[in-house]
C-alpha positions as CSV (number, residue, x, y, z in Angstrom):
1,X,-133.5,12.2,-30.9
2,X,-132.5,13.8,-34.2
3,X,-129.7,16.0,-32.3
4,X,-126.3,15.5,-34.3
5,X,-127.9,13.1,-36.9
6,X,-126.5,15.4,-39.5
7,X,-123.4,16.7,-38.3
8,X,-121.0,18.0,-41.1
9,X,-123.0,17.4,-43.8
10,X,-121.8,20.4,-45.7
11,X,-118.3,19.3,-45.2
12,X,-119.2,16.2,-46.5
13,X,-120.9,17.8,-49.4
14,X,-118.1,19.7,-50.6
15,X,-116.3,16.5,-50.6
16,X,-118.5,15.1,-52.4
17,X,-119.0,17.9,-55.1
18,X,-115.2,18.0,-55.1
19,X,-114.8,14.3,-55.4
20,X,-117.0,14.0,-58.6
21,X,-116.2,17.7,-60.1
22,X,-114.9,16.1,-63.5
23,X,-118.0,13.9,-63.7
24,X,-120.4,16.7,-62.7
25,X,-118.8,19.3,-65.1
26,X,-119.4,16.8,-68.0
27,X,-122.9,16.0,-67.3
28,X,-124.0,19.5,-67.2
29,X,-122.1,20.8,-70.1
30,X,-123.2,17.6,-72.4
31,X,-127.1,18.3,-70.8
32,X,-127.0,22.1,-71.0
33,X,-125.2,22.0,-74.4
34,X,-127.6,19.6,-76.2
35,X,-131.0,21.8,-74.7
36,X,-129.2,25.4,-76.1
37,X,-127.7,24.2,-79.2
38,X,-130.9,22.3,-80.3
39,X,-133.0,25.3,-80.0
40,X,-132.2,27.6,-82.9
41,X,-132.2,24.1,-84.8
42,X,-136.1,23.6,-84.0
43,X,-136.8,27.0,-85.3
44,X,-134.8,26.5,-88.5
45,X,-137.0,23.3,-89.1
46,X,-140.4,24.9,-88.3
47,X,-139.9,28.6,-89.7
48,X,-143.4,29.4,-90.3
49,X,-146.6,28.7,-89.8
50,X,-147.4,26.1,-92.6
51,X,-144.3,24.0,-91.6
52,X,-145.4,24.3,-87.7
53,X,-148.9,23.0,-88.8
54,X,-147.4,19.8,-90.2
55,X,-146.3,18.9,-86.5
56,X,-150.1,19.0,-85.9
57,X,-150.4,16.3,-88.1
58,X,-147.7,13.9,-87.0
59,X,-149.0,14.0,-83.7
60,X,-152.6,13.3,-84.7
61,X,-151.6,9.6,-83.7
62,X,-151.8,8.0,-80.5
63,X,-148.4,6.2,-80.8
64,X,-146.3,9.3,-81.4
65,X,-148.2,10.9,-78.4
66,X,-147.2,7.5,-76.1
67,X,-143.7,7.7,-77.6
68,X,-142.6,11.8,-77.2
69,X,-145.4,13.0,-75.2
70,X,-148.0,15.8,-75.7
71,X,-147.3,19.1,-77.6
72,X,-149.5,21.8,-76.5
73,X,-150.9,24.7,-78.5
74,X,-151.5,22.6,-81.8
75,X,-155.1,23.8,-81.7
76,X,-154.4,27.2,-82.4
77,X,-151.9,28.4,-84.9
78,X,-151.1,31.5,-83.2
79,X,-150.0,29.3,-80.0
80,X,-147.8,26.8,-82.0
81,X,-144.6,28.7,-82.0
82,X,-141.0,27.3,-82.4
83,X,-141.1,26.9,-78.0
84,X,-144.0,24.6,-78.2
85,X,-142.7,22.4,-80.7
86,X,-139.3,22.3,-78.8
87,X,-141.1,21.9,-75.5
88,X,-143.2,19.0,-77.2
89,X,-140.0,17.4,-78.6
90,X,-137.0,17.9,-76.0
91,X,-138.7,17.9,-72.7
92,X,-139.4,14.5,-72.0
93,X,-136.2,13.0,-73.3
94,X,-134.3,15.6,-71.2
95,X,-135.8,14.6,-68.3
96,X,-134.6,11.1,-68.8
97,X,-131.2,11.9,-69.4
98,X,-131.5,14.0,-66.3
99,X,-133.0,11.4,-64.2
100,X,-130.0,8.8,-65.2
101,X,-127.5,11.5,-64.3
102,X,-129.2,11.5,-60.8
103,X,-129.5,8.1,-60.5
104,X,-125.9,7.2,-61.1
105,X,-124.9,10.0,-58.9
106,X,-126.8,9.4,-56.0
107,X,-126.0,5.3,-56.0
108,X,-122.4,6.3,-56.4
109,X,-122.2,8.1,-53.2
110,X,-124.5,6.2,-51.3
111,X,-124.5,2.5,-51.8
112,X,-121.8,1.8,-53.5
113,X,-119.5,4.0,-50.9
114,X,-121.0,1.3,-48.5
115,X,-119.9,-1.4,-50.4
116,X,-116.4,-0.4,-50.8
117,X,-116.3,0.6,-47.3
118,X,-116.1,4.5,-47.8
119,X,-119.2,5.0,-45.8
120,X,-117.7,3.2,-42.6
121,X,-114.6,5.2,-42.9
122,X,-116.5,8.3,-43.2
123,X,-119.0,6.9,-39.8
124,X,-115.9,6.7,-38.0
125,X,-115.3,10.3,-38.4
126,X,-117.3,13.1,-36.4
127,X,-120.3,13.0,-38.3
128,X,-124.2,12.4,-38.2
129,X,-125.7,9.1,-39.0
130,X,-127.5,10.7,-41.9
131,X,-124.6,13.1,-43.0
132,X,-123.7,11.0,-45.6
133,X,-127.0,10.7,-47.3
134,X,-127.9,14.5,-46.5
135,X,-124.7,15.5,-48.1
136,X,-125.3,13.5,-51.5
137,X,-129.2,14.8,-51.5
138,X,-127.8,18.5,-50.9
139,X,-125.3,17.8,-53.9
140,X,-128.0,16.7,-55.7
141,X,-130.0,20.0,-55.1
142,X,-127.1,22.1,-56.3
143,X,-126.3,19.9,-59.5
144,X,-129.8,20.0,-60.3
145,X,-130.5,23.8,-59.7
146,X,-127.0,24.4,-61.6
147,X,-128.8,22.9,-64.4
148,X,-132.0,24.6,-64.1
149,X,-130.6,28.1,-64.2
150,X,-128.0,27.4,-67.3
151,X,-130.2,25.5,-69.5
152,X,-132.9,28.2,-68.8
153,X,-130.6,31.4,-69.4
154,X,-129.1,29.7,-72.2
155,X,-132.1,28.7,-74.4
156,X,-133.3,32.2,-73.5
157,X,-129.8,34.0,-75.0
158,X,-130.8,32.1,-78.0
159,X,-133.2,34.9,-78.8
160,X,-135.7,32.4,-80.7
161,X,-138.8,33.5,-81.4
162,X,-141.3,32.1,-78.9
163,X,-138.8,31.2,-76.2
164,X,-138.6,33.9,-74.0
165,X,-137.0,34.3,-70.7
166,X,-140.2,33.2,-68.7
167,X,-140.8,29.9,-70.5
168,X,-137.3,28.9,-70.7
169,X,-136.6,29.3,-67.0
170,X,-139.7,27.5,-66.4
171,X,-138.1,24.9,-68.8
172,X,-135.2,24.8,-66.8
173,X,-137.0,24.5,-63.2
174,X,-139.0,21.5,-64.6
175,X,-136.1,19.5,-65.7
176,X,-134.3,20.5,-62.5
177,X,-137.4,19.6,-59.5
178,X,-137.7,16.2,-62.0
179,X,-134.1,15.4,-61.3
180,X,-134.7,15.8,-58.0
181,X,-137.4,13.6,-58.2
182,X,-135.5,10.9,-59.4
183,X,-132.7,11.7,-56.9
184,X,-134.9,10.9,-54.2
185,X,-136.5,7.7,-55.6
186,X,-132.9,6.3,-56.3
187,X,-132.2,7.2,-52.3
188,X,-135.2,5.5,-51.1
189,X,-133.9,2.5,-53.4
190,X,-130.3,2.6,-52.0
191,X,-132.2,2.1,-48.5
192,X,-134.2,-0.9,-49.9
193,X,-131.3,-2.5,-52.0
194,X,-128.5,-4.6,-50.3
195,X,-126.3,-3.9,-53.0
196,X,-125.5,-0.7,-55.6
197,X,-126.4,-3.0,-59.3
198,X,-130.1,-3.5,-57.0
199,X,-130.5,0.1,-56.6
200,X,-129.4,1.0,-59.9
201,X,-131.9,-1.6,-61.2
202,X,-134.5,-0.8,-59.1
203,X,-134.3,2.7,-60.2
204,X,-134.1,2.1,-63.9
205,X,-137.0,-0.3,-63.5
206,X,-139.0,2.8,-61.7
207,X,-138.1,5.1,-64.4
208,X,-139.5,2.6,-67.0
209,X,-142.7,1.9,-65.2
210,X,-143.0,5.6,-64.9
211,X,-142.5,5.9,-68.5
212,X,-144.9,3.5,-69.6
213,X,-147.4,5.0,-67.1
214,X,-147.0,8.3,-68.8
215,X,-147.0,6.6,-72.3
216,X,-150.5,5.0,-71.2
217,X,-151.9,8.1,-70.0
218,X,-151.1,10.3,-73.0
219,X,-152.2,7.6,-75.5
220,X,-155.3,8.0,-74.0
221,X,-155.6,11.6,-73.6
222,X,-155.8,10.7,-69.6
223,X,-154.3,13.7,-67.8
224,X,-155.1,11.7,-64.2
225,X,-153.4,8.4,-65.3
226,X,-150.6,10.8,-67.1
227,X,-149.8,12.6,-63.5
228,X,-149.5,9.5,-61.7
229,X,-146.2,9.7,-63.2
230,X,-143.5,12.5,-62.7
231,X,-142.9,11.9,-66.5
232,X,-146.2,13.2,-67.7
233,X,-146.8,15.4,-64.5
234,X,-143.8,17.9,-66.0
235,X,-144.8,17.9,-69.5
236,X,-148.4,19.4,-68.1
237,X,-146.4,22.6,-67.3
238,X,-147.0,23.3,-71.0
239,X,-144.1,25.3,-71.6
240,X,-144.0,28.3,-73.9
241,X,-147.9,28.3,-74.6
242,X,-149.4,28.5,-70.9
243,X,-146.3,28.0,-68.6
244,X,-148.2,26.4,-65.9
245,X,-145.9,26.5,-62.5
246,X,-148.3,24.0,-60.5
247,X,-146.5,20.9,-62.0
248,X,-143.2,21.9,-60.8
249,X,-144.5,22.9,-57.1
250,X,-145.8,19.2,-57.0
251,X,-143.1,17.8,-58.4
252,X,-141.0,19.6,-55.6
253,X,-143.2,18.4,-53.1
254,X,-142.8,14.7,-54.2
255,X,-138.9,14.8,-54.2
256,X,-139.3,16.3,-50.5
257,X,-141.9,13.5,-49.6
258,X,-139.8,10.9,-50.6
259,X,-136.4,12.0,-49.6
260,X,-138.1,12.1,-46.0
261,X,-138.8,8.1,-46.6
262,X,-135.4,7.7,-47.6
263,X,-134.0,9.4,-44.6
264,X,-136.5,8.0,-42.0
265,X,-135.2,4.4,-43.5
266,X,-131.8,5.0,-43.6
267,X,-132.0,5.8,-39.6
268,X,-133.6,2.5,-38.9
269,X,-131.0,0.5,-41.6
270,X,-127.7,-1.2,-41.0
271,X,-124.9,-0.2,-42.5
272,X,-124.1,-2.3,-45.6
273,X,-127.7,-3.9,-45.4
274,X,-131.0,-3.4,-47.4
275,X,-134.7,-4.0,-46.5
276,X,-134.9,-6.1,-49.6
277,X,-132.4,-9.3,-48.9
278,X,-130.1,-9.9,-52.0
279,X,-131.0,-13.0,-53.8
280,X,-128.4,-15.8,-53.2
281,X,-126.0,-17.2,-55.9
282,X,-126.4,-20.8,-57.1
283,X,-125.5,-23.5,-55.4
284,X,-123.7,-25.4,-58.2
285,X,-122.1,-24.4,-61.2
286,X,-124.0,-24.5,-64.6
287,X,-123.3,-27.5,-66.9
288,X,-122.0,-25.3,-69.4
289,X,-118.8,-25.1,-67.1
């Protein structure tokens, strides 16, 4: 039944990456530069133990924790390194930026291509039914893996104290797998929605809801609630403090599971259609016209 479903996915992957090579490069350069260049800045802002202990006072506030996410190591001056502060300040917001990159990318190459008729032209060629979605997801894996590698290596090469290779590479990996989660969520909404704008809106709403779930859990110091969100799960890696790998593994499993659902829905959905019907427009013009 699945024979030939993914035919010529790799050829389409090359076409997708070549088509978006400029925008992909810009996204990668900006995201990597943002993470790498701010690492020495954090170290300069908090050069000694006294300055770093002020972070603990700032974070002794549920509102700050709900906005920024938890910062680990504040209970011990030995663990409160520049790396711990950097991860607490940066990780959540970089993941949100990476999530937006993946949302735009997946919608552009799936639902938007269907609306413009590109997907129909591709389908007329000897490709599998899932080849277009598969090529988009493979491209997402390549982009997020590249981002993870460049970010982790770039931060480690800055030589900032407390930002060694192990923690830096884990930082990159967590960012990459979080991006894959939102690529998978967007792929799912691209099957459910009947339009590119709808898929983008649903994906953006999902990102906002998941942020609020994490904020609620972090404000209440409730790890169970926080870990219901990929954003909360990512921060539990405790990068540059304990460097836990299990959150990254769970995020990867989540991305695979959601992708599998998206693939399944794509096999039973008509081209150009969605499972959530588009709302009809107004029957009559408003009086203001």
